[in-house]
Each structure stands twice: as C-alpha cells, then as structure tokens.
C-alpha positions, 0 to 999 in steps of 0.5 A, a space after each residue: 818730461 817727468 822721470 817716470 819709468 815704465 818697468 816693474 817695481 824696483 827690486 826690494 820694494 815688493 811691500 805694497 805699502 811702499 807704493 801708492 797711486 797718485 789719487 792715494 798720494 793726493 788723499 795722503 797729502 791732503 793736496 788737490 788732484 792737479 797738485 799731486 800730478 804736478 809733483 809727479 810730472 815735475 819729478 819732485 815725487 819719484 814715480 813709475 808706470 805699471 801698465 796704465 797705473 802711475 805709482 809713487 814712492 811713499 818714501 819720496 812723498 814723505 821726504 817731500 812733506 818733510 822738506 816743506 815742513 822745515 824740519 830736518 
C-alpha cells in the first residue's frame, strides 16, 4: 500500500503552493490521470490524505520530474 498519511499538513508547510491535488499534479506533469495515481500509490510521489482529499508534495513531484529528465 502507498505511504499516504491521514493527518494534517506537515509542520512548516502551510504554504498552499507546496501541496496540490492529484488532478493538479496530473495537469502540472502533463500525465494521464491513471499515471498520476500510480505514482502516488507506488510511493514515488509523497502524499497525505486530508479527509477525502489526497494531496501531493510539489517538491516531491519536481524531484520525480528531475530524476526522470537525466539532469542532476
């Protein structure tokens, strides 16, 4: 199962721009909806659940994209 925590946003990350929904992540990455959810459920993208909403870390998404682009 994925590493999805059911808690409030981690301390120090109250800035709304640091977190996005999976649908926002999908649009940001230009990925399909199923690929976006696959990345979350596999644990490749950090996420947490706030009620029914699943939020992902923008930093985690950026790190994933960078790791796939071959740039270091």
